[in-house]
N, C-alpha and C positions, 0 to 999 in steps of 0.2 A: 185131803190136805189138812183136815181139822185135827188129825192125831199126830203126835210126835213120832218121829222115826227112831229115836234113840232114847234110852233111859238115862238121860243126863240131866244135870241140874245146875249147870253154870249160870251164875247170875251176871247178866250183861247190861251195861248202861250204853245206850245209843245217844250220843250227843248230836242233836240235829234231826228235826222231823221233816226234812225235805225228801226229794226223790231217793237219794242213796240211803239215807237213814231209815226211811220207811221200808225200803226193800230189804235192807240188812236185818231190820227187826223182824220182818215177816219170815225170812229164811232161818234166822236163829230160833224163832219160836217153833217153826216146823220141825226143827232138829232137836227139840227138847229143852231148850234153854228157858230160863226165867228172864224176861226182858222188860226193861223200863226205858221209854223214849223221853228224852228231855228236849223241849222246843222253847226257844226264847220268845217266839210270837204267841199270841193268844190262840192261834189256830195253826194247823199243820199244813204243809205243802204250799205255803204262800207263793213262793217263786215258781213251783211246779204248776200252779194254777194259771200262771201267766204265759206259759210256754206256747209257742205256735199261735200267738195272738189269742190265747185262751182256748185253742182247739187241741193242742198237745200232740205234736208230731213225736211219737214216743220211741220209734226205732226206724230202721231203714233196711230194705233187702239188699241194697248195694253197700256191703260192708268191707269194701276194699280198704286195706290198712292205710292207704295214702290219704284217707280222710282224717286221720288222727296224727297228732304230733307225738313223738316218741313211739312210733309205730312198731319198733322192734320189741318193745315191752308189751304192746297191746295185742299183737298178732295171735299169740297162743290163746288168749281169751276169746278173740273173735272166732277162732276155729271151733271153740267149744260152745260158745253162747251166741247163736245166730238170731236173726230177726224172728224166725218161726218159733224159736224157743220162748221168747218173751211174748209173742202174739198168743201162743197157746197158754202161757201162764196166766196172762190177764183174762183170757177167755174162761179159764177155770175159776177166776174170781168174778165172772159174770160180765166181763167187758168185751163186747163184740167190736171188731175193728175192720177197717177197710184200707186197701193199698192204692195209692195214687200211681200214675204212670212212671214217676221218677223213683219209685220204690219206697216212698215215705208212708209210714203207717200212722193212722189216726183212729181214735175211738169213734165208733159209729154215731155216738151222741154228739160228736164235735164239741165236746166239753172236756177241758183238762181236769175239771173237778171230778169227773167220772173216774179217772185214774187214781186221783188222790183218795177219794172216798172208798174205793174198792180196797186199797191198801190199809187205810185206817180201820175199816170195818173188819178186815181179815185179822189184823193185829189184835183188835179187841175180842174177836171171837175165839182166838187162841189163848186169851188170858193175859195178853200184854198190857202193861201199865203205861198210860199216856199222860205225861205231865207237861202242860203248856204254860207260857208266861214265866218261864224260869230260865235265866241265863247262867250257865256254868262259868264261873270266873277262874276256877283253879281245880286241878286234879292232882292228888297225891297218892303215894303208895305207903301203906303202913308196914309194920314189922313183919306182918304175915303175907306181904306182897299183894294184899287186896287193895283195890282202888277206892279212894274216898273222893267224893265230889263236893265242891263248895260253891255256893252262890254268893253274891254280894251281901245277901241278907242272912244266910244261914248255911250250916253244913247239912248235907243230905244224910238222913239217919242210916240208910242202907249202905253197905259196902259191896263191892262188885269184884267178881273174878276177872272180868274182861271189860274193856271199854272200846267202843267203836266211835271214832271221831268222824262225823259226817256233817260238818258245820258249813260246808260250802266254801267258796273262795271270797272274792271281794266285789264281784259284779252284782249289781242291783242291791246295794246295801240297805235300801228301805225295806227289803224283804227279810232282812236279818243276816245276810252274808256280807259282813263288813271286815272279814279277816280275823275275827276273834279266835277262830279255830287254829290259825297259824300260830298265834301266841301260845295256845295250849300245847301245840306240837313242839315248839321251841323249848318249853320247860322240860321236855324229855330228851333233849339233845338233838332234835331233828333240825336239819337245814331246810329253810324255805327259800327257794330261788326268787329273784326279783319278779314281781308280778306286773302284768299289763292288762288293761281292759281289751277284750276282743269280741267279735261279732257286734261291732259298734259303728256308729256313723263316723265319717272322717271329715275333717275340716279342710277347706280350700279357700284361697283368696282369689279364685277365678272370677272375672267380671260377670260371668253369666249366672252365677249362683243366685244372687238376690233377684235378678231380673226374671229368672226361670224357676223360681221356687215353686215346688209342687208338681213340676213336670215329671212324668214317669215314662220310661221307654225301655224297650228290649235292646240290649247292647252286648258287645264284647268289650270287656274292660281288662286292661293289662297293667299290672303293677311293676314299676321300675324302682330299684334302689341303686343310687349312685350310677344311673344310666344303664343298669343291667336288668334285663327282663327276668322277673322272678316267677310270675304266675299270671295266667289269663283265665277269666271266668266269663261265662255267658249267662245272661238272665236279666232280671228287671233292675234298673237303676232309677233312683229318685233324686232329683236335684232339690236341695234345701237352701234356706237363707244363708247358712254357714258352710255348706259344702255338699257332701254326697251321702246318700243312704241307699237302702235297697239290698236285696240278697247278694248281688255281686260284690257290693262294698263290704258287707259283713264278712264275706269269705276272705276278701283281700286284707281286711283289717287284722287278720290273724298274723300277718307278717309285717304290715305297715305300722301298726300302733307301736310296736317295739322299735322299729327302725327310726320312726320320726322322733321318738323320745331320745334316741341315741344321737340325734343331730344329723342323721344321714339325709341325703337329698332323695325325697320320695315323690314320685309322680304316678298318676294314673292316666294312661292313654285310652280314650274311649272311642270305640268304633260305633257311631250312631247308625251305620248302614251295614249291619252284619249280613244281610241278605244279598248285598251288591258287592261283588269283588272289584278290585282295582282293574283287573283284566277286562272287565265289562264296561268300564267307564266310557270309552270312546264310542262303543256300539250304542250304549244308552243315550249319550248326548246327541249323537247323530239322529237317532230315531226321534228323540224328544224335540230337537230343533225342527225336524221336518214336519212335526205335528203342531208346533207352536205358532200361534197367531197373536201377536201383540202381547205376549206374556211379559209380565214384570219378573224381576229376579225372584221375588217372593212367590208368585203364582207358579213359576217354573219348577221350584223345588218344594212347594207346599205339600205335595203328596208323598214326600219321602220320609216324613216324620211328624212329630208334634208341631203344629203350626207356630205356637209360641216360641218353641226352641229354634225353628228355622229362621224366624224373623230376628231373634236375638243373635244367632250366630252370624247372620249376614251383617248385622250392625257391628258386631265385634270385628268382622273382617273389613269394616269401613266401606261396605257396599250398600248403595242406596237400594233398599228392597223394592221401591216403587218405580225404579228405572226400567224402561222397556228394553228387552234383550234384542240384540241384533247378531248376525252370524259372525261378526268380528269379535264377539265376546267368548269364543270357544275356550281360549286359554283361561279366562277368568272363571268360566263355568266349571272347568275341570279342577281348578284350584279350590273351588267351593266343595266339590266332592271329596277331594283329598283332605280338606279341613274337617268335613263331617266324618271322615274315616279315621282321622287321627287327632282328635281334639285333646289337648293336654290340660290336665288339672294338677297343679302343684299342691301337694298335701302338706298342710301346716300343723296338723294336730289331730286329736280325736275327741270325742264327746264324753270321755271319762267313764268311770265305773257306774255312775248313776244311770247311764243309758246303755250299758253293755249287757250282753246276755251271758257271757262267760268270762273266765279268767285264764290268762296264760301264765304259767308258773305255778309253784306250790311246793309241797314236800317232795324232796328228791326221791326218785324211784329206786336208786341204789341203796336207799335206807329202808326199803320196804321189801319184805319177802314175797314170793309168788302167791302166798295166801293172804296178802294185804296186812301182814303183821309187822310191827316195828322190829327192826334188827337190834335195837337198843333196849327195848322194854317188852319182854314177853307179856302177852295179854292185851297189848295196846294195838288196835287195828285202825285202818283208815279206809275211807270210801268216798268216791265222787270227786267233786271239784277241788277238794283239799289237796289232791295229788297233782303232780306236774304233768297233767294230761289235758289237752283240749282238742276240739275237733270242729269240723265244718258244721254249718247249719244243715238241718235235714234229719234230725233225730239222733245224731251221733253222740252228742254230749249226754243225752238221757240214756242212750244205750250203754255208755260207760258207767253211768250212775247205777243202772240195774246190775250190770256185770260185776262191778267192784263191790256193790252192796251184797250181792249174792255170795261172792267168795268170802268177804269179811264176815258175814252173818253165819255161814255154815262153819267156817274155820273157828270162830269164837265159840260157837255152841259145842264143838267137838274138842276144844282145847283141853288137854290133859286126860282124854279118854281114849 
């Protein structure tokens, strides 16, 4: 991989040294281009290094297109670039990886920095120029249709045949993705749809949030918008002071963060007893009552979930948790089970871009050709989160970063040849 495949000499500027930008630069260099990567942070891959709690779930073997928004645009790429492709690619860069039961792939080092360093090293080995601590504030085309890049401090001396915008979206602005790439895109006539933070915690005014802050449990969580069921997720939920977090909430935030901003009625119904069906309630209660000796309401239900949560929910139902149960309490007991099965959280907001992992919205896909090139400006390419694509947790957003970066990098390198 250290030798160029084509005798080409396109000069390419990659604006953004995150996942998509680094991958695009690698692929452009492999295909014979002269590449300079511009990164506004002092180091490369700042956001990439935080993914997967620093462990970097970088793709997933379950690449069903339902995991992606705008899946009709995504599907042809998923058919060509699967998880094995990127697993093999990173192995060629020296990164061994392993697969979890849910199809998620992680570097064996369990360090996201391993992925970042492998790409940076590869770019440098191929002769790519890496410039950090520089924010591109303006891009222009001269009379020769070459691209000129300007920072707040100075004009870059080089001119470029192609530019790849891989500046990220608006999620995690402290890592550099604050939407500045969208401003650059608009100067070339591109439309940027309204954006929303996704894969983010959701706010709720439920009375149990502050009381049960820190509680984690495995649940089924269902999102409702204006009383219509939209999506159900199974996995870990965490209750916070201000609302809900955890993997299931991040997934549901992809639809609820937009809906709540639009003023729609948003609710999450949580099933705290996913292993116990409503059909089994009567059988369970009869067996439990037969075994119960001077049980309080709390001790009766204590084994069904987090003890702190059980006590809190009983309190919310205005049931004395220390009252001794008798056989006349059957209807009350079954009502507790139904409450545990269908606890409603009204969603009042989200925790914003500062806490989000991804952005919903971006440059409209009908303004981008299948090779990631602008339909308005030949030689201008896009990759990653700048485009109107977002996906579930589980390595899917990074898979899109690699995929779009590869297509943009190769296309830009071969432009005009």
